[in-house]
Residue, then its C-alpha position, 0 to 999 in steps of 0.5 A: x861377273x854380271x850382277x843380278x838385278x832386283x827382280x832376278x834376285x826375287x825370282x831366285x828367292x821364290x824358287x829357292x823357297x818353293x824348292x825348300x818346301x816342295x818335299x812336303x805337301x799334304x792334302x786331305x784325300x779321305x773322301x776320294x779314297x772312300x773314307x766317307x762316314x763320320x764317327x759321331x760327336x763325343x762328349x769330350x776328347x774325341x775317339x781313336x784310330x788305327x792304321x794297322x793292316x787288320x787282314x794281313x794282306x800287306x796293305x795298311x787298313x783303317x779302323x775308327x772308334x766312334x761315339x754313341x749310336x755310331x758303329x766302329x768303322x772298318x775300312x779295308x784297303x783294296x790294294x792301295x787304290x781305295x778303301x771299302x767299309x766292311x763289318x766283322x761283327x755278327x751283331x754290329x748294333x750290339x757295339x754302337x756305344x761310345x768307344x775310345x780306342x781300337x787296337x789290332x793285336x795277335x794276342x794268341x799268336x795264331x797269325x791273325x789280328x784280333x781286336x781290343x776296344x776300349x770304352x768309357x761308357x759300356x766297358x772294354x771288349x776283346x774279340x778273337x778273329x775267327x775267319x772273317x768274324x770277330x767273336x767276343x771273348x771278353x769274359x772267357x779271356x778274363x777281362x771284366x765287363x764292368x765300365x772302367x772308364x778306359x781311354x787308351x790301351x797299350x800293349x807290350x810284353x813285360x816279361x819277354x815270354x812272347x805273349x803280349x800284355x795290356x795296360x789300361x789307362x782309365x780316366x774318371x774322377x772321384x772314384x777308386x778306379x785306377x789304371x790296370x795291367x792285365x798280364x797275358x797267361x799265354x793260354x788265351x786268358x789274362x790276369x790283372x796283376x797291377x799291384x803285384x808287379x809294382x805299378x802305382x795303384x792310385x786313381x789318376x786321370x790317365x788318357x794314354x800310355x806307351x811301352x818302350x825300352x828307355x835304356x836298351x836293356x831288353x825290357x819294356x818300360x812304361x810311361x803313363x800320361x796323366x791329365x791335371x794335377x798328378x805327375x806322369x808316371x815312368x816305371x822301369x822294368x826290373x827284368x823279373x816281371x816287376x817294375x820300379x817307379x822312377x818318375x821323379x828321379x828320371x825327370x819324366x814326372x811333368x805335371x801338365x794336362x797330358x794327353x798323348x805318349x808319342x815315342x820315337x828316336x827323334x835325334x837318332x842317338x839310339x834312345x827313345x824320346x817322348x812328346x806329350x801334348x797339352x792344353x793352352x796357357x789359358x787353362x793348362x794346370x800348371x804349365x802351358x805348352x806341349x813337351x818334348x822329353x829328350x832321353x839322355x841314355x841314363x834313365x833320365x829325361x830333359x825337357x827341351x820343348x823350348x829349345x827344340x821349338x816344339x812347345x805348341x801352345x794350343x789344345x793339342x791331342x794326337x801327335x806323330x813323329x814321321x819322316x815326311x820328306x824322307x830326308x832321314x830326319x823325323x818331323x812332327x805333326x800335332x793336331x788340336x781341337x781348334x779351328x781357324x776361327x779360334x785364337x790358337x793354331x788348328x794344327x802344327x807341323x814341325x820340320x826337323x832341322x836335323x840338329x835337335x831343332x824344328x821349324x814350324x813356320x814352313x809351308x807343309x800343306x794341310x791347307x784345309x786343316x781347320x777341324x776339331x781333331x783328336x786322334x791321329x795315326x801314320x801308315x803308308x796305304x799304297x806302299x809308295x814310301x811316303x807316309x800318310x796321316x789318318x785323323x779322326x775328327x769331331x762334331x760329326x765331321x768325316x775323318x781326314x786322310x792327309x796324303x803327301x802329294x809333293x814330288x819326292x825323289x828321296x829314297x826309303x826302306x820300309x820294314x815289317x816283322x813276324x815274330x816266332x819266339x817273340x810275339x807274332x806282331x813283333x811288338x817291342x822289337x827294335x829296328x836299326x839301319x845304318x848307312x855309312x855309319x849313320x844310324x836310325x832307329x824305330x820301335x814297334x809299338x801298339x797303342x800309342x800317341x793319343x788313342x791311336x795305333x800306328x802301322x806295324x810297318x816301320x818306315x825309314x827315309x834314307x835321303x839319296x842313299x842307294x845302298x843300306x849297309x844293314x837292317x838289324x832287328x833286335x827282338x824281345x827274345x834276344x834274337x837278332x836278325x841282320x840283313x846286309x847291303x839292302x837296296x832302298x825303295x822297297x818293303x821287306x819282311x823280316x821273320x824272327x830267326x831267319x837271318x841270324x848272324x854274328x857279323x858285327x858292324x858296331x862292336x856290340x855284344x852279338x849272341x846266338x843260342x840254339x836249339x829253341x825249343x830244346x830238350x837236354x842241351x842249350x848252346x850259346x855262341x858269341x862274338x864276346x867272352x861270356x862270363x856269367x849265365x843266369x837262368x830264371x823261370x817264367x816268374x823271374x825266380x833264379x834257377x841257376x848261375x854259372x860263371x864262364x870265360x869263353x865264347x862258346x857255352x853249352x848248358x845241361x838243362x835235362x833236369x828242368x821241368x817243361x816250360x818257359x825260361x829266361x837266360x841272362x848272359x853277361x859278357x866282358x865289359x859288363x855287356x848283357x843280353x836276356x833271351x827266352x827259351x822253351x824246354x820241352 
């Protein structure tokens, strides 16, 4: 066999190194694509960003919160080619105060996106979308005009009634102001219910929070990031409209200068994990380094920051999990408020090794990433299956739109949702895909990371797979939709209830119930033996409990008053599902 010379070996090594990192290469294309206006200089902590499609045309738009004397900036995506700044306010000058976060949500389930702005200077505002304008409905909807010093707003459906609620993270010292949860009354109004549902009502320096289901019981739990001295909060949803504080027992009660709540299933085990950013060792209180909390699947979490290689020591803010190279493993991007002239990193990009560890040493582009950066969100502006990162910078610096320009031949699937019984945006829905038994999971969230909102379209890299065995959606209503034998490299939209199936690829508890809404009878059909059905009203009060031992059950609900109810269905092997139905 011919021996390779030293020069040939070096050439081969260089080629191998180039190919190893050729799948990830980001460049800032904000200016080229029309995002050309800065958002001002904030006093502390920067301002937020949304990568959500605000006009439902199928292309992710960009919205930027801004500082004093700068307007909220709305960038409409023009068919995936460029962005144009537009305005929805009839009097835009009225909102030229400092805003912290922007979230687009369909709070009234009428099919269009409404807007919620938070502020730590002039109070929060809710706007209802009316044609091409945004009407201020803050007072009419039950929100106070008082300044609550709010940074983050996270949306979730705490009682699975199909109407999204909001948790406000308020950050101000030496006051009695606390965080608040406003529950959606399903009539266009909200009620503040923080104390009554069991959430800690003590002042804390809270930046952000996130609703997600920590144990896959079908109910949205809540994690809150607290800056300095106080532990982070984890509240477990009891399934009856109330919460229990399990911060300490879960191990999620870390005490750091917590800024973000970045949630994803980084190791594809079916349980969602949390990444929390932190300040550097020189000023952190008390522990340095960002934290990755691995969900153990039993209502506990383990800090694996060091072993995973993601314990960034910098002044970090926004962070995002994303499959940047479509290899089916989630990578991690983190931005910081430092520049190249500082002694700490100006950003971090961790490429997943696929084994619960990450490599932060590889070249991934970002060659001009030397900005003081705060919030960041992910989306796919041109629907090409390669995710972009929008970053809101500080010091009168224009935002960055980091586009992955590497040649990438790996496959993907993108999934958008439309709720019917559940909330229209599908917030809280779990999306699962399977390829030869290998599964991936994504969760629809709204208001996450650091003052950010990611695209409502979820993205999966599937590497070289030519067929996806199935795409399954588990809605908060309890309905499950499954599409089989899906061809990759496309964006699909799944409407709730449109693909009901009892076919079972994982021996899970599958359940159908119909009709919904119903008048006198409600029927259940399952692949498992139904043992108990408990009916609760919309306030979580038990109406009835009936035992069975069969796969098909019909309940007589003719005596029930009209309204919203929940059915908790228990099957053999202690498996449970909760579904919502409407009695007419």
